[in-house]
N, C-alpha and C positions, 0 to 999 in steps of 0.2 A: 461639553455635554452634562444630561442628566445623570449618566451612569459615574461620571466624578462624584455623586452624591451616594454616601452607604444608608440603603433604605429609604426612610421617610417618604414611601409613593404617596401619601395624601397629600403630603407637603408639596411635591413635585406636581401632582393632578390641581391642585388650588394653583399654583402659580402658573400653569398652564391656561386654567380657567380665565384667571384675569388676563394673561396677554391676549387670548383669543377675544376678549369681549372688548378690549382697547379703554377699558377703564380703570387704568392704573393709578392709583392713589397717589398723593404727594408725598406720604411717611408711613413707612412699616416697623412694627415691633417684631422683631422674630425672639421666642424666648423660650427657655428650656435648659435643661442642664449642662454645663459645659462637655465640649465634643460630641455634640449631635449633629453636625452639621449646618450650623447657623451662618456664620460665615462664608462657609463653599456654597449654600443657597443662594446668597445674596450674590455673590461672584457671579453664578451661573445666571440669575436672572436679571443683572447688571449687564452678562454678553447677548443674553437674549433680546432685550430690550433696544442693544444698538448694533445688532448684528447684522451684516448687510446680507447674507444669503442662509436667511432661517429655512431649516428643514423639517419638514412634515409640519410645517404651519405652528410649531411650539417648539423647536429646539436649537438651539445656536448651534453654527456649523463648526464653530474651534479652529477656522483653517482663515478666515478672513482677518484683516489686518486689525480690525475694529475688535475679533474677541481675541487675537495674539495679544494686542494691546492691553487690554482689561486683564487679561490673565497673569500677565507680569507685571501690574499695576503702572504702564506706563501712558494711560490713554487722558487725554487732556478732558475726557468726559467722564472718568474715572477717578475719584480719588477715596481713599480708606485713610479713616482716622482712627487713634486710639492712644492710651496713655503715653508721657514722654517724661524724662527726667528734665527738672530745670534747667533752661539753657544759660547762655553767659550774658549777662546785661540786657532782659530781654525790654522790651520797651512794647506800649500797649497796641501798636499796630505793627509789630515785625511779627516777620515769617519764622514760626517756632522751629522747624525744621534746620533753616541758616542759622538760627541760635545754638544750635546743640554743638558741646565739643568736640574735637576732632573726633575725639575715642567713641562718645555716646552716635555721632553721624555713623562712624563704622559699624557701630552693632545698629543701627537703626538699618540702614542697608543690607549687614546681613540677616535680618529679620525680614523684611519684605521679600527677601531671593528665598528664605526658607518657606513663606509663607506663600509665594508663588509657585513652587514645586509643589507643595502640599497644603491645601485652602484648610485642612486641620490642624495645621500647626498652629500651638498656641505661641503669640507673640512675648518674648519673656526680655526685657530690658532692666537693667540692676536701677532702682531708685525711680524706676516708672510707676509713682503709684494713682496718678491722675491723669485725665485728659486735660489738656490744658487748654484755657479760657482763650489763648491766641490759637490755637488749632481750629477754635469754632469760631472765631471772627474771621479765620482764613477762609473757612466753608462759606460764611456770608457773603464776602468779598468775591466770591466766587460763582455760587450758586444764581445770581442776577443777570450773570453774563450771557451771552447769548449766544446758541449754538445752530449748526447748520439743521435745515431741516430734515427730518429721520432721524435725529437723534435726541439721547436726554442726558441732562447733566446726573449723575447717580454719586451720589456718597454715602459710605458704607463707614457708619460708628460702630467701630469693634469694640466689646465689653462697655457700653453707653454707662453703665450704672459707677461708672469710676468719674462721670463728670460730678466737678463741686456746683454748688447751687447758681455760681456765677457764669459758669460755661452753659450750666440748663437751662438760665434766663436767657442768655445770646441765642440759645439753639431755639427758645419757645419762639420769638419774635418772628424766626423764619416759619415755624409752624402753623403760627395763626395767620400768616398772609403770605402763604406758599407761590412762588413764581411757576409761571410754565414752564413745562417741559423738563423739571426737575426731580428727582425721587430721593428722599432720605431714608437709607433701611440703618434701624437702630437694631443691634446684637447684644444680648445678656442672658445672664445665667441667673441675675436678680433683680427681676422688673419691679420688685416691691420696694426696690432703694432708689427707683426713679419717681421725682413728683407726678402726682394724678396729673397735672395740668399739661405734662409731655404725654402719660399715658392716655391720656383722653383724646390726643389729636393724632393719634397713630392707629392703623390698622394693625389688630395682633394676630400673630401667627404662633401657634404654641408648636414646639418641635419636643416628641416623645423619645423618652430615652431608648436607645439602641437593643434590638435583641441580643443575646448572647452570640446566636449562630452567627450573626450579621458581623458581629466584632472580631469573632475566631475567622470568620472567611475573608476579611478583608485582610488581618493581621498574617495568615497564611500567604494571600498572595502578594503582598508587600516583602515577603521573605522572610516572617518570623516563624521559627520552627519550635519544636520538643513543648515538654510541659508545660516551660514558662507560658505561652502561648493561650494554653487552657485555661490557666489561673489568672492570668491578666485579662481575659475575656470575662472571667466572673467576679474578680474586684473592681474591673471599672465600672460596674453596675450602670452600664446602659452609655458608657462615654468610649469612644474610640480612642480620643485623645488621652484619657485618663490612663488607658491601658497601655498605649505604644509609652508614656513615661513611666509608668512602672516597671515595663521591661525593661528599657533605658537605663534605670537607676538600680536594678538590680532587683526584682521581685522579691526573689525568695530571701534575700538578706533584710530587704525592709520588714517583711511578713516576721524572721527569725527575730530581730531586732526588739519588734512590737512585743513579741512572746516573753522573749528575756528580759525587757523592762518590766512589764506586768509582773513576771514570775520574781524578779527582783522586789517590788512593791509587798507583794504577798508574802515574801519570806523574811520584810524588813530588814533586807540586805542593801541599807543605805549606798555602801559602797560603790556596788555593782550599778545602782540606779543612777550616781552621778557619771559612772564612766560610760554608760550605754547613752546618756543626755548629751555628754561631749562629744562621743563620737557620731550622734546623730547629728549633732549642729554644728560641727565642723566646718572651717571655712563663711560660718554665719550664713549657709546654705538653708533659706527660708521656703524653698520649694521642696527639698528633702524634707524638712521638718513638719511639715504642713500634710505630707504624703504619709509620713510616718503616723502623724495623727488620726490620719483618715484610714489609715488599716486596722489601726486600732480601734476604731470608730467601727468599723465593721464585724472585729472580734466581738465587739459588746452585743451589736445587733443580733449577730449567731448566737448567743448567748441568752438572748431573750426567745428567740426559737426554740433552743433546746428547751426552756424550761415550757415550753407549750408541748404538748407530747400529742398532738394530734401529727399523725404522718404528714398530711399537705403542709404543715408548717416546716416540717423537718426537710423537706425536699426543695426548700427556698434558700436553704442554708448557704451560706457564699464558701466558708472553709470546710468544705463536706470533708475535703481531706483528712480532716483533724478533728472529727464528729467525737472522736472518744476522749480526745482532752478536752472540747468542750464541756464534755456530759459529766466529767471529773472536777471539771473546773464547778460546773454548776453543782455537784453533790458536795464539793466539799465548803461552798460557799451559799447556802440555799437563801440567804436572806438579803442577799449584796444588793444595795440599790441600782440597778443596772440605767433605771432612767437618770437618775441622779449622776452616774457615773457618765453618762453621753452627753449631758450637757456641760458636764466638765470639762469632756475633750470640747466641746463646741465652742466653750469660752476660751479653751486656751489655742485654738485656732485663731480666732479674734485677734489676740494678744499677737501672732505672727506679725500681722499687719502693723504691728505700733513700733515704737521704739523701745521695746523691752528684750533686755538678753533673751536668747532661745534657750539655752542650757539653764537658765533659771526659770524659764516658762515650765519645762520638763519636770525639773526638778519640783517647784511648787506643785504642779498636777500630782507627783506622787504622793504627797502627805494629804493630798484630798481625798486620792483615791483609796488610801489605804484605812480611812475611816468609812467609806462609804462601801467598801467590802465585806468590813466586821461590825 
């Protein structure tokens, strides 16, 4: 039901309007930052389009067989596609799921279960960097199959920006000649990474960042409590998924590590910098490293706001509980190139997705930050 979504009332009304009009497009692009409910909305839309007992004229019942199967990803008329690791001896027309190793298949099933229980869950499978061409070919083979009257075949491509050009071109052929009674929904937080040819063939629906209070309310209703909940709702910057992951990783520890790392750089304490870098990147944890840089990035953006003496800007500071430390840092380093530092943090984040040693990324970053601060 629509109450499965956090906020996004404008999106809900738009989807309802499309459904009532009977003019459902063959392809949609749900875009916006991660954790704003794009996949969740796509799943609700799919349920509504195939619900056998629509309520109030625009709401899936959640109890008919079709709704239950879609929600659990067991429907023959609804398929979710996302990035997968390379399979064993894949052939041109092989099923990408069947070709997964036993360990990867178990992870795949585990992630599907977590996603069915929580549509805001961010699917995470090691070494799954791209949406495989065979996943799109499998979509092509199924999209033209007939469906009973009153049903639509719906395909959700989650994280569509992870398609390489070969996969995108295979999808483009379907978007150019869409079959009847099928809907393809692409979700992405990086719409600019998709080819213009695909962007131009989809109806765009933009998801705004969530309100801090909405995130706080959802976290509380889910069972999260304490000051970490309030901090996560702020550091999430409009993303419920991000807020949850920060809590699960230990939000206070990540923030403390980020500040200690920065302090070691400013004090020119290379030994501490290396130690913190190794602790953050232990077990080659790319997600934790990415969140570490994200929290560090927020700190620098707050520092920009501190430089703006207007009270309106101060009220937007995310780390408001550490305002005194921010002001002290600004006082000690008035000429720091904050924009340059933020750019270096973003460049470091890009390297995480490449085959670069994680601790080396943070150590090299420290040398660059040292120059930009002084």
